[in-house]
N, C-alpha and C positions, 0 to 999 in steps of 0.2 A: 801439824801438831796443834793442840789445843792450847789455848792461852789460858794464863792463870786466871784472869778474870772471868771468863767462860766456864772454867772448871768450878770456881766459887759460886757461880749462879746455879750451876746444876746441882752442887752440893747443898746449898740452902734450900733449893726446891725440894730436896729428898728430906731434909730435916724438919722443913715445915710440914710435911705429909706424914711424917713419923709420929705415930701416937703411942707413947711410953707404956700406958697401961695394956694397949694391945701387944706389944712387944713383950711384956712381962707374961701376959697370958699365954702367948705362943710358947715362952720358954718354959712355963709350968707344964703345958701341954706336951712338949718334947721331953722334958724330964720324967713326966709320968710314964710316957711311952717306952724310954729307954729303960727305966726300972723295970716295968713289965717284961719287956723284952730279955733283960738280963735275967730276971727271975725264971722265965720259961726256958731259955738256954741252959740255965743252971739245973733245972729239973730234968730236963732231957739228957744231959751229959751225965747226970747222977745215974739215971736209968741204964744208959748206955754202958756206963761204968760197971753196974751191978750184973748186967749180961755178959760183959766180957770176963768178969771175974768168975762168974758161975761156969762160963765155957772153959776158962783155963783150969779151974778145980777139976771139973769132969774129964779134960783131957789128961791132967797129971794122974788122977786116979785110974783112968783106963791104962795109962803108960805103966802105972805101978801093978796093975793086974797082970798085964803083959809079962812084966819082967818076973813076976812071981811064977806064973805058969812056965815061963822058959828060963828057969833060973841058970841053968849051965850055959846056955848061950848067953845070957846077960853078963855073966861073970866072964867069959871069954871076950866079948866084946869091950868090956870095961877095962880089962887087962890090956887089950890091943890098943884102945885109944890111950891108956895111960903111957904105954911105951912109946907111942908116935909124939904124943906131946912132950914126953921127957926127952926124946931124940931132938926135936927141934928146939927146946929151952936150951938144952946142952950145945947144940950147933950154933946157936945164936950168941952164946957167951964166949965161944972161942974166938 
């Protein structure tokens, strides 16, 4: 185990070699890097969100077109799903 005096000597050597201005410069550089990185990530996320929104809108439009083309089947399917959901809701409340 290290003695307290030895630890103090090592710490004092570290503090003597420490240049406060250099530390501030490194912190400024790090701050600029993090700011640039966060801006790049924000731009990338915005682009990806736009693409996902566009794909979801296209899919919804395609689904709407399919439902319009097959109106009778869509109505039967909606009625069937409604009956199944209603059955489970009623069964869960008993």
